[in-house]
MIDOSE-1310 file (N, C-alpha, C; in nm, 2 decimals, decimal comma, always signed):
residues 248
mini	+2,78/+0,84/-0,92/+2,69/+0,93/-0,98/+2,57/+0,83/-1,02; +2,48/+0,89/-1,02/+2,35/+0,86/-1,03/+2,30/+0,82/-1,21; +2,30/+0,74/-1,22/+2,21/+0,72/-1,40/+2,07/+0,75/-1,43; +2,05/+0,82/-1,49/+1,95/+0,84/-1,56/+1,91/+0,75/-1,69
ktpr	+1,83/+0,68/-1,68/+1,80/+0,53/-1,81/+1,77/+0,61/-1,91; +1,80/+0,57/-2,01/+1,79/+0,58/-2,15/+1,65/+0,51/-2,18; +1,53/+0,52/-2,29/+1,43/+0,45/-2,29/+1,47/+0,28/-2,35; +1,62/+0,32/-2,43/+1,64/+0,18/-2,49/+1,69/+0,09/-2,34
eiel	+1,76/+0,14/-2,26/+1,80/+0,09/-2,15/+1,72/+0,03/-2,03; +1,57/+0,13/-2,07/+1,47/+0,08/-2,00/+1,37/-0,03/-2,02; +1,42/+0,00/-2,16/+1,34/-0,15/-2,22/+1,41/-0,32/-2,17; +1,53/-0,28/-2,20/+1,61/-0,39/-2,17/+1,61/-0,44/-1,98
mrva	+1,58/-0,36/-1,94/+1,56/-0,38/-1,78/+1,41/-0,43/-1,77; +1,33/-0,36/-1,88/+1,20/-0,45/-1,83/+1,21/-0,57/-1,84; +1,28/-0,64/-1,96/+1,26/-0,77/-1,94/+1,33/-0,83/-1,85; +1,47/-0,77/-1,85/+1,56/-0,85/-1,72/+1,47/-0,86/-1,58
geiv	+1,41/-0,75/-1,57/+1,29/-0,77/-1,45/+1,21/-0,85/-1,48; +1,13/-0,88/-1,61/+1,02/-0,95/-1,64/+1,09/-1,12/-1,58; +1,20/-1,15/-1,64/+1,27/-1,31/-1,61/+1,29/-1,28/-1,47; +1,35/-1,22/-1,38/+1,33/-1,23/-1,23/+1,19/-1,27/-1,16
gdth	+1,10/-1,18/-1,21/+0,96/-1,21/-1,16/+0,91/-1,36/-1,23; +0,93/-1,36/-1,32/+0,90/-1,50/-1,37/+0,98/-1,68/-1,30; +1,13/-1,60/-1,31/+1,18/-1,70/-1,21/+1,13/-1,75/-1,10; +1,07/-1,59/-1,02/+1,03/-1,65/-0,88/+0,91/-1,78/-0,91
kyii	+0,81/-1,71/-0,98/+0,68/-1,80/-1,01/+0,70/-1,94/-1,06; +0,81/-1,93/-1,11/+0,86/-2,06/-1,17/+0,88/-2,15/-1,04; +0,97/-2,11/-0,94/+1,04/-2,22/-0,86/+0,94/-2,21/-0,76; +0,83/-2,11/-0,73/+0,73/-2,10/-0,61/+0,69/-2,26/-0,60
pflk	+0,67/-2,34/-0,69/+0,58/-2,49/-0,67/+0,70/-2,61/-0,63; +0,84/-2,54/-0,64/+0,88/-2,68/-0,59/+0,94/-2,60/-0,44; +0,94/-2,52/-0,38/+0,94/-2,48/-0,25/+0,83/-2,60/-0,18; +0,90/-2,67/-0,13/+0,79/-2,78/-0,03/+0,93/-2,84/+0,08
pgit	+0,91/-2,90/+0,15/+0,98/-2,96/+0,27/+1,05/-3,06/+0,18; +1,23/-3,09/+0,23/+1,27/-3,20/+0,13/+1,37/-3,16/+0,01; +1,32/-3,05/-0,03/+1,40/-2,96/-0,16/+1,56/-2,93/-0,10; +1,65/-2,93/-0,16/+1,77/-2,90/-0,14/+1,78/-2,76/-0,20
tkei	+1,86/-2,65/-0,13/+1,89/-2,55/-0,16/+1,95/-2,53/-0,28; +2,06/-2,62/-0,30/+2,08/-2,68/-0,45/+2,03/-2,75/-0,55; +1,93/-2,76/-0,55/+1,82/-2,80/-0,65/+1,77/-2,62/-0,70; +1,73/-2,61/-0,59/+1,65/-2,46/-0,59/+1,77/-2,35/-0,69
dsla	+1,88/-2,36/-0,63/+1,95/-2,26/-0,74/+2,00/-2,36/-0,90; +1,98/-2,44/-0,84/+2,02/-2,49/-1,00/+1,88/-2,49/-1,11; +1,73/-2,50/-1,00/+1,64/-2,42/-1,11/+1,62/-2,32/-1,18; +1,65/-2,20/-1,11/+1,69/-2,08/-1,08/+1,77/-2,02/-1,23
rdyi	+1,90/-2,13/-1,17/+2,00/-2,11/-1,29/+1,97/-2,10/-1,47; +1,90/-2,27/-1,44/+1,85/-2,33/-1,62/+1,75/-2,24/-1,64; +1,63/-2,19/-1,56/+1,49/-2,13/-1,60/+1,60/-1,99/-1,67; +1,65/-1,93/-1,62/+1,71/-1,78/-1,61/+1,75/-1,77/-1,77
terg	+1,87/-1,90/-1,77/+1,96/-1,93/-1,84/+1,84/-1,95/-2,03; +1,76/-2,04/-1,97/+1,66/-2,07/-2,10/+1,60/-1,91/-2,19; +1,58/-1,84/-2,07/+1,49/-1,71/-2,10/+1,61/-1,60/-2,18; +1,74/-1,69/-2,20/+1,81/-1,60/-2,25/+1,87/-1,48/-2,19
atps	+1,91/-1,52/-2,06/+1,97/-1,42/-1,94/+2,10/-1,52/-1,85; +2,14/-1,40/-1,77/+2,27/-1,51/-1,72/+2,23/-1,49/-1,56; +2,27/-1,55/-1,48/+2,20/-1,49/-1,31/+2,37/-1,37/-1,29; +2,29/-1,31/-1,26/+2,40/-1,21/-1,18/+2,42/-1,19/-1,08
cyny	+2,40/-1,31/-1,01/+2,47/-1,36/-0,86/+2,60/-1,37/-0,88; +2,58/-1,53/-1,00/+2,70/-1,60/-1,02/+2,83/-1,53/-0,97; +2,96/-1,54/-0,96/+3,04/-1,49/-0,92/+3,10/-1,33/-0,94; +2,97/-1,30/-0,87/+2,98/-1,18/-0,82/+3,04/-1,16/-0,69
dgyp	+3,17/-1,08/-0,72/+3,29/-1,05/-0,61/+3,34/-1,17/-0,55; +3,32/-1,32/-0,64/+3,35/-1,44/-0,58/+3,21/-1,51/-0,52; +3,11/-1,43/-0,57/+3,01/-1,52/-0,48/+2,98/-1,63/-0,55; +3,00/-1,79/-0,45/+2,96/-1,95/-0,55/+2,78/-1,98/-0,59
gnic	+2,70/-1,93/-0,58/+2,55/-1,92/-0,62/+2,50/-1,89/-0,69; +2,43/-1,92/-0,79/+2,33/-1,84/-0,87/+2,24/-1,77/-0,84; +2,21/-1,83/-0,70/+2,08/-1,69/-0,68/+2,15/-1,67/-0,51; +2,06/-1,62/-0,42/+2,10/-1,61/-0,30/+2,02/-1,70/-0,18
isin	+2,02/-1,79/-0,11/+1,91/-1,84/-0,04/+1,94/-1,81/+0,04; +1,86/-1,80/+0,19/+1,86/-1,74/+0,27/+1,70/-1,82/+0,36; +1,82/-1,89/+0,45/+1,65/-1,96/+0,58/+1,69/-1,95/+0,73; +1,53/-1,88/+0,71/+1,50/-1,85/+0,89/+1,57/-1,72/+0,96
devv	+1,70/-1,73/+1,03/+1,75/-1,66/+1,08/+1,86/-1,59/+1,00; +1,88/-1,62/+0,85/+1,99/-1,58/+0,76/+1,91/-1,47/+0,70; +1,98/-1,38/+0,70/+1,90/-1,25/+0,66/+1,91/-1,22/+0,52; +2,08/-1,24/+0,45/+2,09/-1,26/+0,28/+2,25/-1,31/+0,29
hgia	+2,23/-1,35/+0,16/+2,34/-1,45/+0,08/+2,35/-1,54/+0,16; +2,29/-1,62/+0,17/+2,31/-1,77/+0,18/+2,33/-1,85/+0,08; +2,41/-1,93/+0,08/+2,49/-2,04/-0,03/+2,42/-2,15/-0,05; +2,40/-2,14/-0,13/+2,32/-2,34/-0,16/+2,41/-2,42/-0,15
gsrk	+2,33/-2,55/-0,08/+2,42/-2,64/-0,05/+2,31/-2,77/-0,02; +2,40/-2,87/+0,07/+2,29/-2,95/+0,05/+2,19/-2,95/+0,14; +2,18/-2,87/+0,25/+2,07/-2,81/+0,33/+1,88/-2,87/+0,26; +1,82/-2,89/+0,33/+1,72/-2,93/+0,29/+1,61/-2,86/+0,35
lcdg	+1,51/-2,84/+0,28/+1,42/-2,70/+0,34/+1,32/-2,82/+0,46; +1,27/-2,75/+0,54/+1,17/-2,82/+0,65/+1,07/-2,76/+0,68; +0,94/-2,84/+0,68/+0,81/-2,78/+0,76/+0,81/-2,67/+0,86; +0,75/-2,54/+0,83/+0,82/-2,42/+0,92/+0,93/-2,35/+0,89
divt	+1,03/-2,37/+0,80/+1,10/-2,31/+0,75/+1,01/-2,16/+0,66; +1,12/-2,08/+0,71/+1,09/-1,97/+0,56/+1,21/-1,97/+0,52; +1,23/-1,91/+0,40/+1,31/-1,92/+0,28/+1,34/-1,79/+0,23; +1,44/-1,71/+0,24/+1,41/-1,62/+0,13/+1,48/-1,66/-0,03
ldic	+1,43/-1,62/-0,12/+1,52/-1,65/-0,28/+1,54/-1,49/-0,31; +1,64/-1,42/-0,35/+1,70/-1,29/-0,38/+1,74/-1,32/-0,53; +1,69/-1,34/-0,61/+1,70/-1,35/-0,77/+1,75/-1,22/-0,83; +1,85/-1,22/-0,88/+1,91/-1,14/-1,01/+1,92/-1,16/-1,14
acyk	+1,89/-1,16/-1,26/+1,97/-1,15/-1,39/+1,98/-1,08/-1,47; +2,04/-1,05/-1,55/+2,12/-1,02/-1,66/+2,05/-1,04/-1,79; +2,05/-0,93/-1,82/+1,97/-0,94/-2,03/+2,07/-0,82/-2,09; +2,12/-0,89/-2,19/+2,18/-0,78/-2,30/+2,27/-0,69/-2,19
gyhg	+2,30/-0,72/-2,08/+2,39/-0,65/-1,98/+2,32/-0,52/-1,93; +2,19/-0,59/-1,89/+2,13/-0,51/-1,77/+2,02/-0,58/-1,68; +2,01/-0,57/-1,56/+1,99/-0,62/-1,44/+1,88/-0,61/-1,41; +1,80/-0,71/-1,34/+1,70/-0,71/-1,22/+1,68/-0,79/-1,11
dsaw	+1,65/-0,72/-1,02/+1,67/-0,76/-0,86/+1,54/-0,78/-0,77; +1,53/-0,88/-0,74/+1,36/-0,86/-0,67/+1,40/-1,03/-0,54; +1,38/-0,96/-0,43/+1,39/-1,07/-0,33/+1,24/-1,10/-0,29; +1,25/-1,22/-0,24/+1,08/-1,26/-0,15/+1,12/-1,41/-0,07
typi	+1,05/-1,36/+0,04/+1,07/-1,44/+0,11/+0,90/-1,55/+0,14; +0,95/-1,68/+0,14/+0,84/-1,77/+0,10/+0,79/-1,85/+0,27; +0,69/-1,88/+0,29/+0,66/-2,01/+0,37/+0,67/-2,17/+0,32; +0,76/-2,24/+0,36/+0,77/-2,38/+0,37/+0,65/-2,45/+0,50
gnis	+0,56/-2,51/+0,40/+0,46/-2,58/+0,48/+0,35/-2,50/+0,57; +0,39/-2,54/+0,73/+0,29/-2,50/+0,80/+0,39/-2,39/+0,94; +0,41/-2,27/+0,88/+0,43/-2,18/+0,97/+0,42/-2,12/+1,10; +0,49/-2,07/+1,16/+0,42/-2,02/+1,31/+0,34/-1,91/+1,30
eekk	+0,29/-1,90/+1,37/+0,22/-1,73/+1,35/+0,31/-1,60/+1,36; +0,42/-1,64/+1,43/+0,49/-1,51/+1,46/+0,57/-1,51/+1,35; +0,63/-1,62/+1,23/+0,67/-1,59/+1,06/+0,59/-1,52/+0,99; +0,45/-1,60/+1,05/+0,32/-1,52/+0,93/+0,36/-1,38/+0,96
ylle	+0,34/-1,32/+1,14/+0,38/-1,17/+1,13/+0,47/-1,11/+1,05; +0,51/-1,20/+1,03/+0,73/-1,12/+0,95/+0,69/-1,11/+0,88; +0,66/-1,19/+0,79/+0,62/-1,23/+0,63/+0,55/-1,05/+0,61; +0,41/-1,07/+0,67/+0,32/-0,99/+0,63/+0,36/-0,86/+0,67
hteq	+0,43/-0,83/+0,73/+0,47/-0,69/+0,76/+0,57/-0,65/+0,72; +0,68/-0,78/+0,66/+0,78/-0,66/+0,61/+0,73/-0,67/+0,47; +0,69/-0,74/+0,40/+0,63/-0,72/+0,29/+0,52/-0,61/+0,25; +0,45/-0,54/+0,36/+0,39/-0,44/+0,36/+0,46/-0,34/+0,39
alye	+0,59/-0,36/+0,43/+0,69/-0,25/+0,46/+0,74/-0,20/+0,33; +0,76/-0,33/+0,27/+0,81/-0,29/+0,10/+0,73/-0,13/+0,05; +0,57/-0,20/+0,06/+0,49/-0,08/-0,04/+0,47/+0,02/+0,06; +0,49/+0,01/+0,19/+0,51/+0,14/+0,25/+0,58/+0,24/+0,17
glkq	+0,72/+0,17/+0,18/+0,84/+0,22/+0,11/+0,79/+0,30/-0,02; +0,74/+0,23/-0,13/+0,71/+0,25/-0,24/+0,63/+0,35/-0,28; +0,49/+0,35/-0,18/+0,45/+0,48/-0,18/+0,51/+0,58/-0,18; +0,66/+0,58/-0,14/+0,67/+0,74/-0,14/+0,76/+0,77/-0,27
vkag	+0,77/+0,68/-0,38/+0,85/+0,67/-0,49/+0,79/+0,75/-0,59; +0,86/+0,87/-0,65/+0,79/+0,94/-0,74/+0,89/+1,04/-0,77; +0,91/+1,12/-0,87/+1,04/+1,18/-0,91/+0,98/+1,35/-0,84; +1,13/+1,35/-0,76/+1,10/+1,51/-0,69/+1,07/+1,48/-0,55
arig	+1,05/+1,33/-0,51/+1,09/+1,28/-0,36/+1,23/+1,26/-0,35; +1,26/+1,22/-0,19/+1,40/+1,22/-0,15/+1,42/+1,10/-0,13; +1,53/+1,01/-0,13/+1,55/+0,88/-0,07/+1,54/+0,89/+0,08; +1,56/+0,94/+0,13/+1,52/+0,96/+0,28/+1,33/+0,92/+0,31
dige	+1,25/+0,98/+0,24/+1,14/+1,00/+0,21/+1,08/+0,81/+0,22; +1,14/+0,71/+0,16/+1,13/+0,57/+0,13/+1,16/+0,50/+0,25; +1,30/+0,58/+0,33/+1,37/+0,48/+0,44/+1,31/+0,51/+0,55; +1,22/+0,66/+0,57/+1,15/+0,68/+0,67/+1,02/+0,58/+0,68
avqt	+0,96/+0,58/+0,57/+0,85/+0,50/+0,57/+0,84/+0,34/+0,59; +0,98/+0,32/+0,50/+0,98/+0,12/+0,57/+1,00/+0,17/+0,74; +1,13/+0,23/+0,80/+1,12/+0,20/+0,92/+0,99/+0,25/+1,01; +0,97/+0,34/+1,02/+0,79/+0,37/+1,05/+0,71/+0,26/+1,10
yaes	+0,69/+0,21/+0,94/+0,59/+0,05/+0,95/+0,67/-0,02/+1,05; +0,78/-0,04/+1,02/+0,84/-0,14/+1,04/+0,86/-0,20/+1,18; +0,90/+0,00/+1,25/+0,94/-0,03/+1,43/+0,79/-0,04/+1,50; +0,67/+0,05/+1,40/+0,53/+0,05/+1,47/+0,48/-0,10/+1,52
hnlg	+0,52/-0,22/+1,45/+0,50/-0,33/+1,44/+0,59/-0,41/+1,50; +0,67/-0,36/+1,59/+0,79/-0,41/+1,67/+0,88/-0,50/+1,63; +0,91/-0,45/+1,52/+1,03/-0,57/+1,46/+1,18/-0,46/+1,37; +1,27/-0,56/+1,38/+1,40/-0,48/+1,36/+1,47/-0,46/+1,20
vvke	+1,43/-0,32/+1,23/+1,53/-0,25/+1,11/+1,68/-0,31/+1,06; +1,74/-0,36/+0,97/+1,85/-0,41/+1,00/+1,88/-0,28/+0,90; +2,02/-0,24/+0,95/+2,05/-0,11/+0,90/+2,19/-0,12/+0,81; +2,27/-0,25/+0,87/+2,40/-0,24/+0,77/+2,36/-0,29/+0,62
lvgh	+2,22/-0,29/+0,58/+2,23/-0,37/+0,47/+2,12/-0,26/+0,39; +2,13/-0,24/+0,27/+2,05/-0,15/+0,20/+2,01/-0,18/+0,07; +1,88/-0,10/-0,01/+1,89/-0,12/-0,12/+1,96/+0,00/-0,21; +1,94/+0,02/-0,31/+2,07/+0,04/-0,45/+2,03/+0,03/-0,62
gign	+2,05/+0,16/-0,61/+2,04/+0,18/-0,79/+2,10/+0,07/-0,84; +2,05/+0,03/-0,99/+2,07/-0,07/-1,03/+2,01/-0,03/-1,20; +2,14/-0,08/-1,29/+2,09/-0,09/-1,41/+2,21/-0,16/-1,49; +2,31/-0,15/-1,57/+2,44/-0,19/-1,63/+2,50/-0,26/-1,51
nlhe	+2,48/-0,20/-1,40/+2,58/-0,27/-1,28/+2,45/-0,35/-1,18; +2,51/-0,48/-1,10/+2,41/-0,46/-1,00/+2,39/-0,36/-0,93; +2,48/-0,31/-0,85/+2,48/-0,23/-0,77/+2,50/-0,10/-0,79; +2,45/+0,03/-0,81/+2,50/+0,13/-0,86/+2,45/+0,20/-0,75
apdv	+2,48/+0,30/-0,77/+2,41/+0,44/-0,66/+2,26/+0,54/-0,69; +2,21/+0,54/-0,63/+2,23/+0,55/-0,46/+2,18/+0,44/-0,39; +2,28/+0,46/-0,29/+2,26/+0,34/-0,17/+2,05/+0,40/-0,14; +1,97/+0,29/-0,08/+1,83/+0,28/-0,07/+1,87/+0,28/+0,10
pnyg	+1,87/+0,31/+0,18/+1,85/+0,23/+0,31/+1,68/+0,26/+0,35; +1,69/+0,12/+0,46/+1,54/+0,11/+0,52/+1,51/+0,16/+0,65; +1,59/+0,30/+0,61/+1,56/+0,40/+0,75/+1,61/+0,57/+0,71; +1,56/+0,62/+0,79/+1,62/+0,75/+0,76/+1,49/+0,88/+0,77
kknt	+1,52/+0,98/+0,76/+1,42/+1,11/+0,78/+1,40/+1,18/+0,64; +1,22/+1,22/+0,62/+1,19/+1,24/+0,56/+1,24/+1,41/+0,51; +1,29/+1,39/+0,36/+1,32/+1,54/+0,29/+1,48/+1,54/+0,32; +1,51/+1,39/+0,31/+1,69/+1,38/+0,33/+1,71/+1,31/+0,21
gpil	+1,82/+1,32/+0,17/+1,91/+1,19/+0,08/+1,89/+1,29/-0,07; +1,94/+1,20/-0,19/+1,92/+1,21/-0,32/+1,78/+1,22/-0,37; +1,82/+1,33/-0,44/+1,63/+1,37/-0,50/+1,62/+1,27/-0,64; +1,50/+1,18/-0,63/+1,46/+1,11/-0,70/+1,41/+1,16/-0,84
kegm	+1,44/+1,12/-0,94/+1,46/+1,17/-1,09/+1,38/+1,09/-1,16; +1,29/+1,14/-1,26/+1,24/+1,03/-1,34/+1,34/+0,99/-1,46; +1,33/+0,88/-1,48/+1,43/+0,75/-1,54/+1,59/+0,71/-1,44; +1,53/+0,70/-1,32/+1,62/+0,61/-1,24/+1,53/+0,47/-1,20
viav	+1,62/+0,39/-1,19/+1,60/+0,31/-1,14/+1,65/+0,23/-1,01; +1,59/+0,17/-0,91/+1,61/+0,16/-0,80/+1,58/+0,00/-0,74; +1,65/-0,06/-0,69/+1,57/-0,15/-0,59/+1,57/-0,13/-0,41; +1,42/-0,12/-0,43/+1,40/-0,12/-0,24/+1,37/-0,27/-0,21
epmi	+1,44/-0,25/-0,07/+1,45/-0,41/-0,04/+1,45/-0,38/+0,15; +1,32/-0,43/+0,17/+1,36/-0,39/+0,33/+1,37/-0,55/+0,38; +1,50/-0,54/+0,47/+1,52/-0,65/+0,54/+1,51/-0,62/+0,69; +1,38/-0,68/+0,73/+1,30/-0,69/+0,88/+1,36/-0,81/+0,97
nlgt	+1,37/-0,81/+1,07/+1,39/-0,92/+1,18/+1,27/-0,96/+1,27; +1,25/-1,06/+1,36/+1,15/-1,06/+1,39/+1,17/-1,01/+1,58; +1,33/-1,01/+1,58/+1,35/-1,01/+1,68/+1,48/-0,88/+1,70; +1,58/-0,82/+1,71/+1,68/-0,71/+1,71/+1,74/-0,73/+1,57
advy	+1,71/-0,61/+1,56/+1,74/-0,53/+1,45/+1,94/-0,56/+1,39; +2,01/-0,66/+1,49/+2,16/-0,66/+1,52/+2,15/-0,77/+1,42; +2,30/-0,80/+1,35/+2,30/-0,88/+1,25/+2,48/-0,96/+1,25; +2,51/-1,02/+1,26/+2,65/-1,05/+1,21/+2,70/-1,12/+1,08
lldd	+2,86/-1,14/+1,04/+2,85/-1,25/+0,93/+2,93/-1,36/+0,94; +2,91/-1,45/+0,88/+2,93/-1,60/+0,91/+3,04/-1,59/+0,90; +3,14/-1,74/+0,92/+3,27/-1,74/+0,86/+3,27/-1,79/+0,72; +3,16/-1,79/+0,65/+3,17/-1,77/+0,51/+3,21/-1,69/+0,42
dwtv	+3,20/-1,58/+0,47/+3,24/-1,45/+0,44/+3,10/-1,36/+0,33; +3,00/-1,45/+0,35/+2,88/-1,39/+0,23/+2,76/-1,39/+0,35; +2,70/-1,50/+0,42/+2,60/-1,55/+0,52/+2,57/-1,44/+0,66; +2,47/-1,35/+0,60/+2,44/-1,25/+0,73/+2,30/-1,32/+0,82
vtad	+2,32/-1,34/+0,94/+2,23/-1,37/+0,97/+2,19/-1,29/+1,14; +2,06/-1,33/+1,20/+2,04/-1,23/+1,30/+2,11/-1,30/+1,40; +2,17/-1,15/+1,52/+2,26/-1,20/+1,65/+2,16/-1,28/+1,70; +2,04/-1,26/+1,77/+1,97/-1,35/+1,83/+1,92/-1,48/+1,76
qeps	+1,89/-1,49/+1,65/+1,88/-1,60/+1,58/+1,69/-1,61/+1,57; +1,67/-1,52/+1,58/+1,51/-1,49/+1,57/+1,53/-1,49/+1,38; +1,42/-1,51/+1,31/+1,41/-1,51/+1,22/+1,41/-1,38/+1,10; +1,41/-1,39/+0,96/+1,44/-1,26/+0,94/+1,38/-1,29/+0,78
ahfe	+1,32/-1,16/+0,75/+1,25/-1,17/+0,62/+1,28/-1,04/+0,50; +1,28/-1,04/+0,38/+1,33/-0,97/+0,31/+1,25/-0,95/+0,17; +1,19/-0,85/+0,17/+1,13/-0,85/+0,02/+1,19/-0,73/-0,06; +1,17/-0,73/-0,22/+1,28/-0,62/-0,30/+1,20/-0,62/-0,39
htvl	+1,18/-0,54/-0,47/+1,14/-0,53/-0,63/+1,25/-0,41/-0,67; +1,28/-0,45/-0,80/+1,33/-0,31/-0,89/+1,23/-0,22/-0,94; +1,25/-0,07/-0,94/+1,12/+0,02/-0,96/+1,21/+0,13/-1,09; +1,13/+0,14/-1,14/+1,17/+0,29/-1,28/+1,08/+0,38/-1,21
itkd	+1,14/+0,51/-1,17/+1,13/+0,65/-1,13/+1,01/+0,70/-1,26; +0,89/+0,74/-1,26/+0,81/+0,79/-1,31/+0,78/+0,91/-1,26; +0,74/+1,02/-1,38/+0,65/+1,17/-1,34/+0,57/+1,19/-1,17; +0,52/+1,08/-1,22/+0,35/+1,02/-1,11/+0,40/+0,94/-0,98
gyei	+0,50/+0,84/-1,00/+0,52/+0,74/-0,91/+0,62/+0,62/-0,94; +0,56/+0,52/-0,99/+0,69/+0,41/-1,05/+0,61/+0,31/-1,13; +0,73/+0,25/-1,17/+0,67/+0,14/-1,22/+0,75/+0,00/-1,17; +0,70/-0,14/-1,14/+0,73/-0,22/-1,09/+0,81/-0,33/-1,19
ltkr	+0,98/-0,34/-1,23/+0,98/-0,37/-1,34/+1,03/-0,58/-1,31; +1,01/-0,62/-1,19/+1,01/-0,74/-1,10/+0,87/-0,79/-1,08; +0,76/-0,75/-1,17/+0,62/-0,79/-1,16/+0,62/-0,97/-1,14; +0,53/-0,99/-0,98/+0,56/-1,10/-0,99/+0,39/-1,21/-1,06
């Protein structure tokens, strides 16, 4: 069932989204070679808690981290630990916060030090793929419109669109209906309605679109070990377009 949010729910989700966006901004100065993923995870946890929210990811279906931290060929759901960021890495922080029962969700991929031209290309065009998808968002449009726009843009730049992982509705559950794939056909899928809230999140690979799950049962990596990028915003559907709730 796709939920239309009440004005009160939307206000709570605005706060949750603001906390998520602010957490990203807070962590950016710490993203330097030598910091461990566990230190990043702790920084996010402490900031989210200080803002009166809780990390939505923690213990979600047993997930052991406060945020998801994925490096280079890790697509999503990387688990914090002793690994240190190195010059030339790219790292995705997927940050979710719950405020008074409502969630915000935003992922962003960051360069660490001096990255290769190939990685710069991947980041530039994955971020733009997100905004190409968002251009389709308004009341009366369809979910397939978003997916087609993301897929067309990414594949026109010779990038691989991950199909096993999708965006989603969001509200008082972190993942709600509808699924929001990063591929599809225009004029197909559920109709977007004013008051819906969805997370649009292209996950794009420099090489093949194929991925697989590591033995930790969480971390998804690219099949060819090429890097992957992930950009995501939580957005409210409005009559004429959308409002980004996870502004950075």
